[in-house]
VOGU-3710 file (C-alpha; in Angstrom, 3 decimals, decimal comma):
1> mqamylmvaa> -3,394/-24,689/47,356  -5,646/-24,018/50,325  -2,752/-22,207/51,985  -2,412/-20,031/48,915  -6,082/-19,080/49,047  -5,775/-18,221/52,726  -2,695/-16,076/52,066  -4,406/-14,138/49,285  -7,529/-13,640/51,361  -5,408/-12,402/54,247
11> vvgmqqpvvp> -3,647/-9,886/52,004  -6,984/-8,614/50,727  -8,248/-8,317/54,267  -5,171/-6,391/55,356  -5,574/-3,890/52,515  -9,236/-3,082/53,091  -8,910/-0,447/55,880  -6,571/1,814/53,856  -8,346/1,675/50,497  -10,428/4,693/49,386
21> rtvapalaha> -14,136/4,212/49,786  -14,779/4,126/46,028  -12,444/1,141/45,631  -13,921/-0,987/48,378  -16,584/-2,551/46,103  -13,853/-3,472/43,623  -11,941/-5,303/46,338  -15,084/-7,176/47,220  -15,264/-8,207/43,565  -11,689/-9,416/43,714
31> qaalqgldal> -12,496/-11,493/46,796  -15,465/-12,986/44,968  -13,241/-13,730/41,990  -10,983/-15,815/44,232  -13,734/-18,388/44,717  -13,192/-21,268/42,310  -9,980/-19,873/40,765  -6,630/-21,547/40,892  -3,706/-19,762/42,527  -2,434/-18,137/39,287
41> aaldaldald> -5,838/-16,701/38,385  -6,337/-15,497/41,955  -3,033/-13,700/41,984  -3,799/-12,192/38,568  -7,088/-10,915/39,920  -5,260/-9,370/42,842  -2,629/-7,972/40,471  -5,406/-6,036/38,755  -5,639/-3,906/41,889  -1,907/-3,632/42,477
51> gldaldaldf> -0,616/-0,071/42,444  -4,101/1,462/42,200  -3,895/5,106/43,316  -6,614/7,601/44,219  -6,982/8,788/40,597  -7,378/5,192/39,455  -10,028/4,747/42,086  -12,012/7,709/40,831  -11,804/6,448/37,235  -12,440/2,721/37,587
61> rdtgalqdeq> -13,169/1,967/33,924  -12,309/-0,614/31,302  -11,219/0,173/27,709  -14,726/1,131/26,658  -17,588/2,263/28,865  -17,903/3,120/32,555  -18,802/-0,001/34,503  -21,305/-0,375/37,287  -19,611/-0,505/40,706  -21,412/-3,761/41,432
71> dptdslwraa> -20,334/-5,501/38,172  -18,898/-8,812/39,381  -16,846/-9,207/36,165  -14,823/-6,064/36,709  -11,892/-7,586/38,616  -11,559/-10,534/36,249  -11,716/-8,216/33,229  -8,964/-5,969/34,559  -6,796/-8,911/35,561  -7,162/-10,443/32,102
81> rrafnrgdya> -6,372/-7,140/30,449  -3,209/-6,714/32,507  -2,088/-10,235/31,687  -2,668/-9,558/27,988  -0,780/-6,249/28,084  2,272/-7,846/29,660  2,331/-10,631/27,054  0,971/-13,414/29,249  -1,438/-14,587/26,559  -2,096/-17,998/28,096
91> gaaklyedlt> -3,003/-16,392/31,426  -5,137/-13,735/29,737  -7,058/-16,301/27,693  -7,769/-18,353/30,834  -9,075/-15,319/32,719  -11,254/-14,122/29,817  -12,675/-17,616/29,318  -13,336/-17,929/33,033  -15,271/-14,662/32,963  -17,599/-15,981/30,255
101> rrypdatrag> -17,945/-19,357/31,986  -18,815/-17,884/35,376  -20,902/-14,936/34,128  -22,432/-16,066/30,795  -25,178/-13,420/30,929  -22,900/-10,479/31,724  -22,528/-7,599/29,264  -18,855/-8,420/28,862  -19,289/-12,151/28,284  -19,350/-11,996/24,468
111> dalywaafal> -16,435/-9,557/24,248  -14,431/-11,707/26,670  -14,678/-14,580/24,176  -13,182/-12,377/21,461  -10,289/-11,301/23,658  -9,694/-14,860/24,813  -9,548/-15,943/21,152  -7,226/-13,054/20,307  -4,893/-14,048/23,143  -4,908/-17,658/21,954
121> ykndnlvrar> -4,243/-16,473/18,393  -1,236/-14,518/19,643  -0,108/-17,684/21,397  -0,581/-19,727/18,175  -3,369/-21,841/19,676  -5,472/-21,492/16,521  -7,945/-24,340/16,924  -9,064/-23,266/20,387  -9,244/-19,620/19,242  -11,498/-20,663/16,349
131> dllvtqqqry> -13,822/-22,549/18,687  -14,239/-19,500/20,909  -15,039/-17,200/17,975  -17,644/-19,615/16,640  -19,171/-19,694/20,128  -19,254/-15,895/20,166  -21,106/-15,830/16,838  -23,646/-18,381/18,055  -24,301/-17,141/21,593  -23,523/-13,415/21,514
141> pkaatlrdgd> -24,695/-11,989/18,165  -24,933/-8,481/19,684  -21,404/-8,374/21,111  -19,551/-5,130/20,374  -16,533/-7,077/19,100  -18,505/-9,356/16,773  -17,191/-7,780/13,544  -13,631/-7,885/14,869  -14,277/-11,510/15,722  -15,404/-12,236/12,157
151> allariqsal> -12,194/-10,759/10,746  -10,027/-12,611/13,272  -11,812/-15,862/12,456  -11,015/-15,331/8,756  -7,313/-14,930/9,511  -7,315/-17,988/11,741  -9,124/-20,114/9,169  -6,685/-18,998/6,458  -3,737/-19,938/8,656  -5,259/-23,313/9,528
161> atqgdedahr> -6,067/-24,011/5,867  -2,400/-23,652/4,971  -1,621/-26,197/7,704  -3,904/-28,759/6,103  -7,023/-28,305/8,261  -9,903/-29,550/6,088  -12,620/-27,623/7,951  -10,659/-24,407/7,561  -10,033/-25,213/3,889  -13,778/-25,551/3,264
171> wviihaqppq> -14,471/-22,370/5,234  -12,055/-20,336/3,100  -13,576/-21,694/-0,108  -17,133/-20,869/1,028  -16,343/-17,380/2,307  -14,211/-16,400/-0,682  -17,185/-17,023/-2,973  -18,931/-13,877/-4,227  -22,184/-13,227/-2,310  -25,376/-14,363/-4,001
181> ppqppqspqt> -27,725/-11,564/-5,090  -30,950/-11,392/-3,047  -33,736/-13,477/-4,529  -37,133/-11,826/-5,125  -39,868/-13,162/-2,843  -42,103/-15,752/-4,471  -45,848/-15,634/-4,350  -47,316/-18,088/-1,805  -49,718/-19,314/-4,490  -46,910/-20,296/-6,855
191> pqtpqtpqtp> -45,614/-23,821/-6,260  -41,959/-23,548/-5,399  -39,387/-25,613/-7,201  -36,972/-27,342/-4,862  -33,823/-25,218/-4,613  -30,235/-26,175/-4,018  -29,272/-24,953/-0,543  -27,567/-21,570/-0,734  -23,996/-21,136/0,437  -24,107/-19,330/3,792
201> rpagahscpd> -23,557/-15,606/3,318  -20,282/-14,631/4,948  -20,489/-12,553/8,091  -20,055/-8,867/7,314  -21,100/-9,331/3,663  -23,736/-6,611/3,872  -21,388/-3,818/2,760  -19,186/-3,219/-0,248  -15,670/-4,399/0,620  -12,484/-2,536/-0,174
211> eddeddvrva> -9,637/-4,796/-1,297  -7,384/-3,057/1,234  -9,765/-3,634/4,159  -8,112/-6,558/5,927  -10,962/-6,567/8,462  -13,515/-7,526/5,810  -14,215/-11,250/5,991  -14,378/-11,724/2,223  -11,095/-9,916/1,674  -9,462/-11,982/4,420
221> alngllqmda> -10,815/-15,164/2,816  -9,434/-14,106/-0,568  -6,077/-13,512/1,096  -6,338/-17,058/2,376  -6,564/-18,246/-1,216  -3,053/-16,903/-1,771  -1,785/-19,680/0,446  -3,731/-22,389/-1,371  -2,648/-24,198/-4,503  -3,806/-22,826/-7,855
231> tnalpilkkv> -5,980/-25,865/-8,590  -8,265/-25,038/-5,669  -7,968/-21,250/-5,778  -8,483/-20,394/-9,457  -12,075/-21,710/-9,823  -13,168/-19,490/-6,910  -11,267/-16,496/-8,243  -12,913/-16,939/-11,652  -16,335/-16,815/-9,991  -15,388/-13,593/-8,205
241> lakrdgcsag> -14,130/-12,064/-11,459  -17,303/-13,071/-13,275  -19,344/-10,712/-11,063  -20,398/-7,493/-12,724  -22,035/-5,486/-9,936  -20,356/-2,340/-8,641  -20,192/-3,638/-5,075  -17,859/-6,476/-6,070  -15,303/-4,178/-7,766  -13,051/-4,148/-4,701
251> lrrkavfivs> -13,087/-7,933/-4,512  -12,372/-8,205/-8,235  -9,342/-5,954/-7,927  -8,091/-8,158/-5,112  -8,826/-11,285/-7,152  -6,817/-9,951/-10,111  -3,772/-9,574/-7,889  -4,171/-13,095/-6,487  -4,585/-14,563/-9,993  -1,368/-12,838/-11,055
261> qkrsaetedi> 0,466/-14,590/-8,218  -1,020/-18,001/-9,084  0,990/-18,928/-12,133  -0,795/-21,632/-14,083  -1,905/-22,374/-17,626  -5,060/-20,324/-16,976  -3,429/-17,227/-15,496  -2,873/-15,541/-18,849  -6,401/-16,310/-20,103  -8,009/-14,937/-16,943
271> lldvarndpe> -6,012/-11,698/-16,989  -6,670/-11,172/-20,692  -10,402/-11,659/-20,196  -10,490/-9,180/-17,322  -8,389/-6,630/-19,217  -10,831/-6,724/-22,118  -14,214/-7,247/-20,497  -14,422/-6,095/-16,877  -16,817/-3,118/-16,582  -14,665/-1,363/-13,951
281> sevrqqavfw> -11,750/0,712/-15,285  -9,535/0,130/-12,228  -10,036/-3,628/-12,440  -9,049/-3,602/-16,130  -6,017/-1,473/-15,297  -4,901/-3,982/-12,659  -5,192/-6,831/-15,159  -3,193/-4,890/-17,770  -0,508/-4,066/-15,225  -0,070/-7,710/-14,208
291> lsqvgsdrav> 0,033/-8,843/-17,833  3,474/-7,242/-17,872  4,594/-9,994/-15,512  3,331/-12,703/-17,883  5,306/-11,372/-20,851  4,141/-13,948/-23,395  3,523/-13,332/-27,094  -0,230/-13,422/-26,460  0,124/-10,860/-23,683  2,121/-8,555/-25,984
301> taldsilrsa> -0,530/-8,890/-28,701  -3,298/-8,121/-26,226  -1,467/-5,101/-24,842  -0,904/-3,818/-28,371  -4,630/-4,144/-29,078  -5,559/-2,391/-25,819  -3,090/0,420/-26,484  -4,463/1,095/-29,959  -8,172/0,654/-29,244  -8,708/1,793/-25,645
311> rdpelqdkai> -10,463/5,106/-25,068  -9,535/5,210/-21,384  -6,287/7,244/-20,986  -5,386/5,515/-17,726  -5,806/2,111/-19,344  -3,543/3,232/-22,188  -0,951/4,380/-19,646  -1,012/0,956/-17,984  -0,625/-0,767/-21,368  2,378/1,444/-22,214
321> falsqidqpr> 3,975/0,676/-18,875  3,285/-3,054/-19,211  4,899/-3,162/-22,657  7,936/-1,271/-21,342  8,444/-3,987/-18,723  8,413/-6,864/-21,201  11,893/-7,688/-22,451  10,930/-8,586/-26,006  11,971/-6,857/-29,252  8,345/-6,820/-30,397
331> agqilrdyaa> 7,198/-4,985/-27,265  9,821/-2,285/-27,861  8,799/-1,937/-31,496  5,153/-1,479/-30,494  6,147/1,370/-28,183  8,276/3,024/-30,877  5,452/2,771/-33,421  3,015/4,266/-30,948  5,363/7,131/-30,021  5,645/7,999/-33,718
341> nerapdeare> 1,903/7,733/-34,381  0,679/11,282/-35,044  -2,946/10,198/-34,627  -2,359/9,004/-31,044  -2,982/11,389/-28,112  0,092/13,483/-27,296  -0,041/12,616/-23,582  0,058/8,892/-24,339  2,896/9,439/-26,845  4,832/11,331/-24,164
351> kaifwlgqqg> 4,455/8,323/-21,840  5,744/6,001/-24,564  8,747/8,281/-25,172  9,490/8,379/-21,445  9,505/4,579/-21,067  11,586/4,153/-24,225  14,172/6,330/-22,534  14,085/4,214/-19,388  14,976/1,088/-21,357  18,183/2,643/-22,676
361> spenaaflrg> 18,623/0,433/-25,735  20,637/1,621/-28,784  17,560/1,031/-30,972  15,454/3,323/-28,795  18,151/6,022/-28,695  18,548/6,058/-32,466  14,774/6,107/-32,904  14,289/9,067/-30,534  17,096/11,115/-32,109  15,601/10,522/-35,543
371> myakltgedl> 12,038/11,241/-34,423  12,932/14,592/-32,832  13,326/16,366/-36,177  9,840/15,251/-37,264  8,073/16,566/-34,170  6,302/19,904/-34,043  4,929/19,947/-30,485  7,299/21,330/-27,861  6,035/18,965/-25,142  6,938/15,944/-27,239
381> kekvifslsq> 10,319/17,472/-28,149  11,033/18,124/-24,481  10,226/14,499/-23,609  12,653/13,275/-26,264  15,405/15,535/-24,888  14,748/14,274/-21,365  14,648/10,596/-22,389  17,930/10,841/-24,302  19,549/12,633/-21,350  18,542/9,732/-19,108
391> mggadngrwl> 20,065/7,163/-21,450  23,512/8,753/-21,280  26,262/7,770/-23,684  28,592/9,780/-25,911  26,260/9,773/-28,932  23,361/11,169/-26,924  25,615/13,768/-25,256  26,821/15,042/-28,620  23,261/15,159/-29,918  22,116/17,239/-26,932
401> mdialnerep> 25,009/19,656/-27,457  24,093/19,989/-31,122  20,539/20,921/-30,152  21,849/23,502/-27,673  24,012/25,115/-30,361  21,431/24,988/-33,138  20,093/28,517/-33,529  17,233/27,241/-35,679  15,838/25,375/-32,679  13,389/27,114/-30,324
411> vemrkkalfw> 15,247/28,783/-27,449  13,343/26,745/-24,848  14,462/23,490/-26,435  18,048/24,716/-26,602  17,904/25,683/-22,926  16,493/22,277/-21,991  19,222/20,481/-23,955  21,908/22,656/-22,363  20,516/22,055/-18,898  20,598/18,269/-19,322
421> vgqtggnldq> 24,093/18,359/-20,799  25,225/20,030/-17,591  23,240/17,706/-15,320  24,461/14,514/-16,952  28,179/15,320/-16,776  28,779/16,865/-20,188  32,347/17,893/-21,069  33,077/20,987/-18,969  35,809/22,281/-21,280  33,292/22,272/-24,085
431> laglydrmqn> 30,691/23,974/-21,884  33,208/26,616/-20,761  33,996/27,510/-24,333  30,320/27,986/-25,205  29,754/31,221/-23,295  31,672/33,512/-25,618  30,207/31,790/-28,686  26,615/32,258/-27,558  24,804/35,242/-29,050  21,459/34,681/-27,346
441> remkeqlifv> 21,156/36,334/-23,926  18,787/33,651/-22,568  21,262/30,952/-23,502  24,053/32,817/-21,707  21,879/33,042/-18,603  21,211/29,298/-18,832  24,956/28,636/-19,115  25,590/30,643/-15,942  23,113/28,394/-14,157  24,751/25,263/-15,630
451> ysqrheaaal> 28,155/26,415/-14,334  26,651/27,026/-10,892  25,474/23,388/-10,695  28,925/21,930/-11,435  31,451/21,370/-8,659  34,637/21,513/-10,708  37,107/24,372/-10,254  36,800/25,260/-13,949  33,087/25,972/-13,498  33,843/28,406/-10,649
461> dqliriakte> 36,530/30,028/-12,831  33,879/30,717/-15,445  31,518/32,318/-12,919  34,372/34,504/-11,574  35,325/35,625/-15,098  31,698/36,499/-15,961  31,228/38,362/-12,657  34,333/40,474/-13,346  34,236/41,057/-17,090  30,710/40,549/-18,477
471> pdkelrkkai> 29,520/43,878/-19,944  25,840/42,936/-19,472  24,965/44,153/-15,967  22,110/41,641/-15,463  24,267/38,686/-16,456  27,023/39,865/-14,091  24,451/40,032/-11,268  23,408/36,405/-12,047  27,018/35,239/-11,843  27,585/37,160/-8,591
481> fwlgqshdpr> 24,460/35,607/-7,082  25,652/32,063/-7,841  29,139/32,874/-6,540  27,493/33,782/-3,249  25,788/30,394/-3,171  29,001/28,437/-3,752  30,529/28,878/-0,236  33,968/28,691/-1,849  36,813/30,809/-0,325  37,844/31,980/-3,795
491> aaqvlleiin> 34,305/33,166/-4,463  34,247/35,034/-1,145  37,486/36,823/-2,088  36,113/37,825/-5,483  32,932/39,184/-3,902  35,032/41,286/-1,504  37,026/42,660/-4,449  33,796/43,586/-6,241  32,450/45,285/-3,099  35,754/47,114/-2,392
501> p> 37,375/47,696/-5,773
//
């Protein structure tokens, strides 16, 4: 070992004469770092200077701020950073820890503890990483990485809790609790009643958390509950969901998701309570959405009640979607009744019609075909046409064709039906025969477009015939345009014949 020290010192000494003047202090730091280090740490410290060129020398900085040339931690910091970057997490943790041990009052000492813990976390040494983060909280409350350390500690504690660590288990339970509201100061003259000690307020609990902010300690602790059994997790989640202040809305949304993943006898009751009583619309919507995964008779009844009584359109949309996902005859009947309810908002009825079409059941198809004739609004009619086109089937195809041919129907509805017949693979022979039967010019134009979207030879034959023989100049121009888009050799020949008759 002594020989190793001598060799390293000799190398440093040999390099000194050729190093730019601005780097000389850094080399002195590296020499100082050799004192008390083992061979690996000494070589890592020297490696921090390896390959340093003149530009490096003029910009001798760490990842954050410019460091004082006389900072004795500089060489250790750079060596640790290089070890971390090359994946040597054990070596990096040792160097960062050594920096804090040797220079406890340095500016970097608190941040070095965070990076040492992060390296240990990457190396799956969770217990030691936790100890270092707790030390950072206690000794370096002004460290720049303190908030990052709080979030990392939450992840580590969650991981340890799943491994059976009792201390970590208690930590997750405490930090997942909703924060206590501030107590008003009591008058010094009023005798104070002994109070139960308050649960320590989690670090970082001063701001409103977002359920997607994985760096928030409370959110990370709630995520930890996902890994715990429902018996321990649900009481805490119920406390979170009982909060009614605006700042806890993000946590409540997160809690709703976790409850939905914790299937127990209470899951349904909790989601139903939130769907009915939470003051925040988005939280209620989340609960309604996840009720679709429960799918019980009680859930269907609750969703029916929410659909009929809610005044929030987004909540109604979630209830419609949830019912569409429940594979129960009663859920389908509720959607059909709502779609037919003339007193319900048209937008919500359109959503119900859409999801009925996505289910594709014979009952829904028959219902939609029958309901179409009773509708007066074109938006609702259009949604029925679309939903039936998505179901497919011979009966629905014939119905769409009947609408397209029905001259008593509004032209826009006929065009929509014709379009979807073409898009869903309707009989091309039947479509080809329609052109000469059509009296309405708009319908003929729509047929030209339908032919252009089909790839069969018969469709191109129709476009060629219209381009050559159609007496209506504008319709001929439409057919010629779509022939030009087809990139078919036959179409190119026809276009040449039209250009050079």
